[in-house]
N, C-alpha and C positions, 0 to 999 in steps of 0.2 A: 398567426392563423394557420391551421393545418390545411393540407390539400383537400380533405373532405369538405371543409367549410367553404373553400374556394369553389369547388364543384357545385355545392348547394346554391351558392350565390349566383353562379353562372346559369344554372338551371332555372332559378326563379326569374332572373332577368329575361331569359328566353321565353318563358311562359307569358310574361307581361307583354313582350313585343309581339308574340304570336297572337295574343288576344286583341291587341290594337290593330294588327294587320288584318285580322279576320273581318273587321267591320269597315275597313277603309280600302282594302285591296280589291280591284275589279275582279269579277267572276262571271260565270255564265249562269244566270238564274233559271235558264230553261232546262238544265240537266235534270233528267228524271221525268220530264213532261213529254207528252205526245202532241205533235203539231197537227191541228185539224185542218181539213181542206177549206179554202176560202176562194170564192170567185165573185164576179160582179153582183150576182143575185143576193149575196150576203150583206151588201152595203146599201142600206136604205138611207137616203138623204133627207134629213129634216131641215126645213128652211122656212122663211117667212111665207105665209099661206098665199099671198097675192103675187108672188114672183115666180118666174120660171127657174128651174134648177140651174140652168146655165148662167143665170145672173148672180148666183152666189156660190157656185161650186164648179170646179174644173178638175179633170184628171189627165195629166200629160206627163209622159216620160216616167211613169211609175209614181208620180207624186199627186196626192189628193190635196187640193187647195180649197179652203173654205173661208169665206169672209162674210161679214155682216156689219151693218151700221146701227148705231144706237137708236136711230129714228125709224128703223124698219118695223114692220108688223111682226107679231108673235107667230108661233107655229100654227095656231088655230085662231079663227075669228073669235073675238071677245075673250081670248085667253088672258089671264092676269100676268102671265110669265113674260120675261123679256125676250128680245129677238135672239135667234140662234141660227147657225148652219152647222149641222153635226152629221156624222156618220153613225147611224144606229146599226150595230152589227146584229143581223138576224140569223136564225137557224141554230144558235147556240145559247139560248136562254137556259138557265140552270137554277137549281134549288139546293143541290148538295154537291159534294166533291170539292176538289181543289183545282181552280181554274186560273189561267194567266193571260193577260193582255201584254203583247209586245209591239212596240212601234217606235219609229224614229220621228221625232217631232221637231218643228221649227216655228218660232214665233218672231215676226219682224218687230223692230223697235217701234214703240208707240202703242202697241196693243197692251191694254192694262185693265185690271179688275175684271177678268173674264175667266170662265172655266173652259179648259181645253180638253179634259178627259174625265170621264165618269164611270164608276161602277154603279149602274142604276138599280134601284130596288132597295128598300129599307123600311123599317117600321119603328117609330112613327115618322121618320124622315123619308123623303123620296129617294135619296141616294145613300149608298154605303161609302162611296169615296168620291171626292172632287179634287182634281188637280187644278189649281188656279195660277194665273199669272198676275202679279201685282205690279206696283210701280217699280221701275228700274229692272224689269225682267226677272224678278224673283219668283220662284216656284214655291207654292205653299200647299199644305194639306188643309182644305177648306180655307179659313181665314187665319189659322193659327200657326202651326208648325212650319218653319222655313225648311225646305228640302234642298234648295240650291239657289245660288245667286248669279247674276250677270249671264242670263240665259238667252238674251236677245241675239238674233241674227246668227245663230249657229244650230246645227243639227245635234240632237241629244237622243240617246236611247232610253226609252222608258219601259220598265217591266213592273206590272202590278199583279201580285199574286193574291188571290182571294180564296181562303179556306172557308167555304160556306158552312161546313159542319161545325168547325170550331169558332166561326164568326171572327176571323182574324185576317189582317191585311199586312202585306209587306210591299214596300215601294223601293225600287232600285232605279237610280239614275246613272247611266253609263256603266252599268255593272256593279255599282257600289250600293249596298244596302243603306238607305237614307232614313227610313221611317218604318215603324211597326205600330199598328193600332188595332183596337177591337173593332169588329164590324158593327153594323147598325141594324142587325136583324133583317127581317123580310123573308118572303117565301119564294121570290123569283127575281133573278138578276140577269143583266146583260151589260155589254160594254158599249161606250160611246166615245167619240173623239171629234174635235172640231173647235168651234167657238160658240159659247153661250154667255151672253152678256149678263153681268150682275148689275144691281141697281146703280152703281157708280162707275159703270164701264166707260171706256174711252169711246170717242165718236166712231172710229173705225177699228174693227177687230179682225184679226186673221191668224190662222194657223195652218201649217202644212204637215202632212203625214205620209210616210212611205214605209214599206216593209212591215205592214200590219199583219200580226199573227194572233190566232187564238190557240191556246194550248191547254191540255188537261193532264193532270197528274196520272201517270201510268201506274197500273197495279191496283 
């Protein structure tokens, strides 16, 4: 085999490795995005209607802690939805452009079958994106695609990028692209995080969040 063939084989192998690394090597998904200002007024707490905020939410040392019980009341009286305690980020509802949520999440062992982060707004669905925790600390896109396993009792970085114009989503866990999916339509969207029980949720559900950011594609 001549030297040119050796060079061609080496180049082909490098391209294959580079392709594999590009999807599994940690990166900064926020590059090219503008961070938008957030303060306490942007964090609206949704909780069981009959309880005080302090009974299901706390903010200490930069950490938002939210918890709920399966037997709690819903958000509104006579609502058919399951109980939740969530941060609804206000002030940055959007219908176009490329937006991003970033946050560091933590889910204690035992919390199961619960949504911990949403891109709200869709048609005919209510949401465009749901990040769920299933049994054994597995993170899933809705009930289907597995994004990461063994996530209990550790902090992880979550980045969700939503291109509203193209109706497209990218999900990064700890800087690694884990999933891409088409959006679910809708004319208005916003971000939420916390705990929102699903029909088969565990008795006690909790998630913690810190370093929450909302970003928008610059240019």
